[in-house]
C-alpha positions as CSV (number, residue, x, y, z in Angstrom):
1,M,42.1,27.0,45.3
2,I,40.1,25.1,42.7
3,P,41.8,22.0,41.4
4,R,42.9,22.4,37.8
5,R,41.5,20.2,35.2
6,D,42.9,19.2,31.8
7,D,40.2,21.2,30.1
8,D,41.0,24.5,31.9
9,A,42.0,26.8,29.0
10,D,44.2,29.3,30.9
11,D,47.9,29.3,30.3
12,D,49.0,31.3,33.4
13,A,51.5,29.6,35.7
14,G,49.1,27.4,37.7
15,G,46.4,30.0,38.4
16,E,42.7,29.6,38.4
17,P,40.7,30.1,35.2
18,P,39.6,33.7,34.8
19,C,35.9,32.9,35.0
20,F,33.6,30.0,35.4
21,L,31.8,30.3,32.1
22,H,33.1,26.9,31.0
23,E,31.2,25.4,34.0
24,L,27.8,26.6,32.7
25,D,25.5,24.7,30.4
26,P,24.0,26.5,27.4
27,K,21.1,27.7,29.6
28,G,23.4,29.3,32.1
29,V,23.0,26.7,34.8
30,V,26.0,25.4,36.7
31,R,26.9,21.9,35.7
32,S,27.0,19.7,38.8
33,D,26.0,16.2,39.7
34,S,23.7,15.1,42.5
35,R,26.6,13.9,44.7
36,Q,28.3,17.2,44.4
37,V,25.1,19.1,45.3
38,R,24.6,16.7,48.3
39,D,28.2,17.2,49.5
40,V,27.9,21.0,49.3
41,I,24.6,21.0,51.3
42,R,26.2,18.8,54.0
43,W,29.3,20.9,54.2
44,R,27.3,24.1,54.5
45,K,25.2,22.7,57.2
46,A,28.2,21.4,59.2
47,E,30.1,24.7,58.7
48,R,27.1,26.8,59.8
49,E,26.8,24.7,63.0
50,R,30.6,25.0,63.6
51,L,30.5,28.8,63.2
52,I,27.5,29.2,65.5
53,D,29.1,27.0,68.2
54,A,32.3,29.0,67.9
55,R,30.4,32.3,68.2
56,L,28.5,31.1,71.2
57,E,31.8,30.3,73.0
58,L,32.7,34.0,72.9
59,S,31.7,36.2,75.8
60,A,28.8,38.6,75.4
61,D,31.2,41.5,76.3
62,Y,33.6,40.4,73.6
63,R,30.9,40.1,70.9
64,A,29.5,43.6,71.9
65,A,33.0,45.1,71.6
66,Q,33.5,43.5,68.2
67,T,30.1,44.8,67.1
68,S,31.0,48.3,68.2
69,A,34.4,48.1,66.4
70,I,32.7,46.9,63.2
71,A,30.0,49.6,63.3
72,S,32.7,52.2,63.9
73,D,34.7,51.1,60.9
74,L,31.6,50.9,58.7
75,N,30.6,54.5,59.8
76,R,34.1,55.7,58.8
77,L,34.1,53.9,55.5
78,T,30.6,54.6,54.3
79,L,28.7,57.8,53.5
80,S,26.2,58.6,56.2
81,A,22.8,59.6,55.2
82,S,19.7,59.9,57.4
83,G,17.9,56.5,57.4
84,T,20.7,54.6,55.8
85,V,20.7,50.9,56.7
86,V,23.8,48.7,56.2
87,S,23.2,44.9,56.4
88,V,25.9,42.3,56.4
């Protein structure tokens, strides 16, 4: 959950603002400082490494079974057309 700030204009009981328009400057660019940008870049890199390591700890058979289950569910949930490609 995003921490609430005093300038959040919503009046619902502790919820998040309905949109992030208030965080954009007049040109539509997200307002952020260089420290925030640097922190996000570091977090993303660390998280990507953590997730790759966690995936590599799984057996090849388990990953293949999960891939098959996901493909089966996607086939059931999507319309099939010749040459259709689904990317995730």
